[in-house]
N, C-alpha and C positions, 0 to 999 in steps of 0.2 A: 504493500500500500504506500510505502515511501515513494516509490518510483511513479506510481499513478498520480499521487498528490503533487509531486515535484513537477511532472510534465504539465499537468493541468494548470497549476499555479504559474508556471513559467510563461505560458501563453498570455495570461491576464496581466502579469507583471510587465511583460514586454510592451503591451499596449499602454500601460500606465506610464512607463518610463519614456516612451516615444512622445507622448503628449507633454509631459513635464519638460523634457529637453527642448521640444519645439516651442512651447510657450515661453520658457525661460530665455531662450536665445532671441526671441522676437521682442518680448515685452520687458525683460529684465528678470534677475534671479531672486531678488529679495522678496517681492510679493508672491512669486511663484512658490518659493520654499515655504513661506508662511501658509499659503493655501494648502500645500501638500501636507504639512504638519497638522493643520487643523482637520483635514480629512482623516488622517491617521488617528487623531485623538478621538473624533466622533466615532470612528469605526471601532476603536478599542473599547469605548464606553458601551456601544451597542452589543458587542460580543460578550463583554463581562456581565452586563445586566441581563441580556436575553439568553445567552448561551446558545443551545441548539435551536431555540425558538426564533433566532435571527433569520431563519429561513422563511418566516412569515412576513418579513419586510417586503413591501410591493416593489420588487426589483424592476418590473416592466415599466412602472411609472417613473422610476429613477432613470432607466435607460432612455425613456422618451424625453425627459427634461434635459439630461446631460447631452444626449444626441442632438437635440434641437439647438442647444447652446453652441455646441461644437460646430454644427453645420452652418449656423449664422456667421460665426466668426471665421470659420474655415473658408467659406465662399468669399467673404470680404477680403481676407488675406490673399486668397488665390487670385481674385481679380486684380489686386494691387501688384502682386508678383508677376502676373501676365503682362500688365502694362509696363512695369519696370524692365522686365527681361526683353520685351519687344523694343524698348527704346535704348537700353544700355547693354543688352547682352547679359551673359551670365557673370560678367566681371563686376556688376553692380555699379554704384555711383556714390562717391564720397565716403565718409567714415560711417561706421556702424552707428555710433552714438548720435551723429548729426541727423540721421535719417529716420529716427524713431518718432514718427508722427503719432499723436494721440496718446503717448505714454507720459504720465505725470512726471515732472522733473523732481518732485519731492512728495513724500507721503505715500499712502497705499495705492497701488494700482489694482483696483477691484476687479478688473477684467482678468488679469493674470491670476489673482487670488481665486476667483470663482471657477475658472477653467481647471486649475490644478486641484482645487478642493473637490469638485464634483467628480473629476476623473479618478482621483485616489479613492474616494468613497465608493464609487460604483465598482471599480476593479477590485477594491478590497473586499466588498461584499461578495463579489463573484468568487474570490478565493476562499472566503469563509464558507460559502455554500459547498464548494468542492471539498474542503477539509472535513466539514461536518458530515456531508453525504458519504464520503469514502470512509471516514473514521468510524462513524456510528454503524454503518452497514457492516463493516468488517470487524468492529469492536477493537480497532487499533487506532484510536484517536491520537495518541501520542506520536505514533509513526507518521500519520498523515500530517500532523502539525509540523513535525520536523522536516518533512518533505517540502511543505510550503515555505518554511523558514529558509531552507537551503536555496530554494528557487529565488526568493527575495534577495538573498545575499549575492548570488551569482549575477542576477539581472541588474541589481542596483550597482554592483561593482563595474559591470560592463557599461552601464549608462554613464557613470562618472568618468570613465576613460573616454567614452565617445563624446562627452560634452566638449572636451578640448578641441576635438576634430571638427565638431559641428560649428563651433564659434569661429573657425577659420573660413567658413563658407561665406562668400560675398552676400551682402544683405538681400539684394534683389533675387538671387537664386534661392537663398534660404527662405524668404517669404513665399516664394512659389512652392517650394517643397513642403514647408509646414502647412501652408494653406491646403495643399493637396491631401496631406495626411489627415488634417482635422476634418476636412470635408468627407473623406472616406470613412473615418470612425463615426462622424456625426450621422451620415446616411445609414450606416450599418446599425447603430444603436437606436436611431429613431424608428426604423422599420421594425426592429425587434420589439420596441416599446409599444407598438400598436398591435402586437400579437402575431406578427408574420415571421415565420422562420426562414432563414436563409439556407439555400441548398449547400450542404457541406459545412454549415455553421461558420466557425471562424475562418475556414479556408476561403469563404466568399469574399473576404477582405482583399485577396490577391487580384481577382478580376475587377473588383470595384476600384481598387487603387489604379489599376491599368487603365480603366475607363477615364478617370479624372486626369491622369497623366496625358493620355491621348488628346482629350479635350483641351487641356492647357497648351499642348504643342500646336494644335490646330489654330487656336486663338492667337498665339504668339505669331505664327506665320501669317495669319490674316491681317493682324495689326501692322506687321512690318511691310506687307504689300501695300496697305492703305496709307502708310506714312508718306508725307510729301517728300519728294526727292530734292536734295540740295541743288540750288542753281549753279550752273557751271560759269565760273568767272574767267575772264581773260581768254575766251575761246574766239578766235577770228576765222571766219570762213573765207 
């Protein structure tokens, strides 16, 4: 049961880490970390108080709320990323800090906080469901818990290593990538939230991501073709 819990939890933790790294890289890390910690705190309280009854939490409603939020911001960031890449290419433009529109210069960034909070709470509940279901059914709750804990350590460690690499990506390309990822997860969870199951479950994320990437590439190409061509100076016939 350790392996089953480890593998199941790994999938959920990967989704969580992808969202946190994406939001933190675009909006800034302070509010993102605070949102993630708040999500973990609420999750811990729910698990400690409710125990196995945590499975009664309306997960579909949470999926719908989180998915809708991710989809709204994902499409906004995807649109901005498409415009920037069409104008400046994947190299981006200017410094990362100078091009953070809409991000508060001081105080709490509630957008980053909410995105990180809800993603951690949703994925954390998914992991709790896996651990409780596997552990209670097989009467090896300790082994299932250890498997989920090991998955968290591995995925979180990989995420921290990946953060440095992600922050080197030019901002225009990063916003395009993060917008694509958030739109993908948002669509996936919103559809689940209304009670529709995806073929292949989490594997459906792959073709869904491919669809958004293809759409982004098409729009970038269309915008480049529609852009006015620079006038030729000094040309004599």
